[in-house]
C-alpha positions in Angstrom: 14.2 95.1 -77.5 13.9 91.9 -79.4 16.6 91.2 -81.9 15.6 91.4 -85.8 15.6 88.3 -87.7 18.1 87.8 -90.4 17.0 86.7 -93.8 18.9 84.6 -96.3 19.7 88.0 -98.0 20.9 89.6 -94.8 23.3 86.4 -94.1 24.4 86.7 -97.8 25.4 90.3 -97.3 27.3 89.5 -94.1 29.1 86.6 -95.9 30.2 89.0 -98.8 31.3 91.6 -96.4 33.2 89.4 -94.2 35.4 88.4 -97.1 35.6 91.8 -98.6 39.2 93.1 -99.1 38.1 96.7 -98.9 41.0 98.8 -98.2 42.9 102.1 -99.1 46.2 102.9 -98.1 46.6 106.4 -96.5 49.2 107.4 -99.2 46.3 106.7 -101.9 43.7 108.4 -99.9 46.0 111.5 -99.5 46.9 111.6 -103.0 43.4 111.3 -104.2 41.8 113.9 -101.9 44.6 116.0 -100.5 43.4 115.9 -97.0 45.5 116.7 -93.9 47.1 113.9 -91.8 44.8 115.3 -89.2 41.7 114.4 -91.1 43.1 111.0 -91.7 43.7 110.6 -88.0 40.1 111.6 -87.5 38.7 109.3 -90.1 40.6 106.3 -88.5 40.2 107.3 -84.8 43.9 107.4 -84.5 46.3 109.8 -83.0 48.2 112.2 -85.4 51.5 110.6 -84.1 50.4 107.3 -85.4 49.3 108.6 -88.6 52.5 110.5 -89.3 54.3 107.1 -88.7 52.3 105.7 -91.8 53.8 108.3 -93.9 57.4 107.7 -92.7 60.1 105.8 -94.4 62.5 103.4 -93.0 62.5 102.0 -89.2 60.1 104.5 -87.9 57.6 103.6 -90.5 54.5 101.8 -89.0 51.9 99.9 -91.0 48.1 100.9 -90.7 46.0 97.8 -89.5 43.4 96.5 -91.9 40.7 98.5 -89.9 42.3 101.6 -90.9 42.5 100.8 -94.6 38.8 99.8 -94.2 38.0 103.2 -92.8 39.9 104.9 -95.5 38.0 102.9 -98.3 34.8 103.5 -96.8 35.4 107.2 -96.5 36.7 107.3 -100.0 33.4 105.6 -101.2 31.1 108.0 -99.3 33.3 111.1 -100.8 32.7 109.6 -104.2 29.2 108.8 -103.9 27.5 111.1 -101.2 25.6 113.0 -103.5 23.8 110.0 -104.8 23.0 108.6 -101.3 19.3 109.2 -100.3 18.8 111.8 -97.5 17.7 109.1 -95.1 20.7 107.1 -95.7 23.0 110.1 -94.8 21.1 110.6 -91.7 21.8 106.9 -90.7 25.5 107.4 -91.4 25.7 110.5 -89.0 26.1 112.9 -91.8 24.1 116.0 -91.4 22.0 116.5 -94.5 22.3 120.4 -94.5 26.1 119.9 -94.7 25.8 117.5 -97.7 23.7 120.0 -99.7 26.6 122.4 -100.3 
C-alpha cells in the first residue's frame, strides 16, 4: 500500500493538533458524566487500580498522564457531539451505528 500524500491542509491540521492542549481531568469527566471508575479505566486503557489512584488524596494520589487527559477530553467531545456526527464518521471511530441511534 502506497502512503497517501499530505496536503498543506493536512500539514496544518497536524500542526494544530500537535500543539493543542486538549485535556480533561478524571474528576471533571466523572462530575460531568457520572460514569464509573471502571468506565474511565476502559476509556483510558488503564487498570482500575491506576484510575483509583487518580481519585485519591495525599501520598497515594497518582497523576494521570497527558495521554489519559486527552483520552477523556476526546470522549467528552464524542459524548457531547455524537448525535451530530455523520454515520460514516461514527463507523470510522469504531462506534456501532445501531448503538448510536438509541
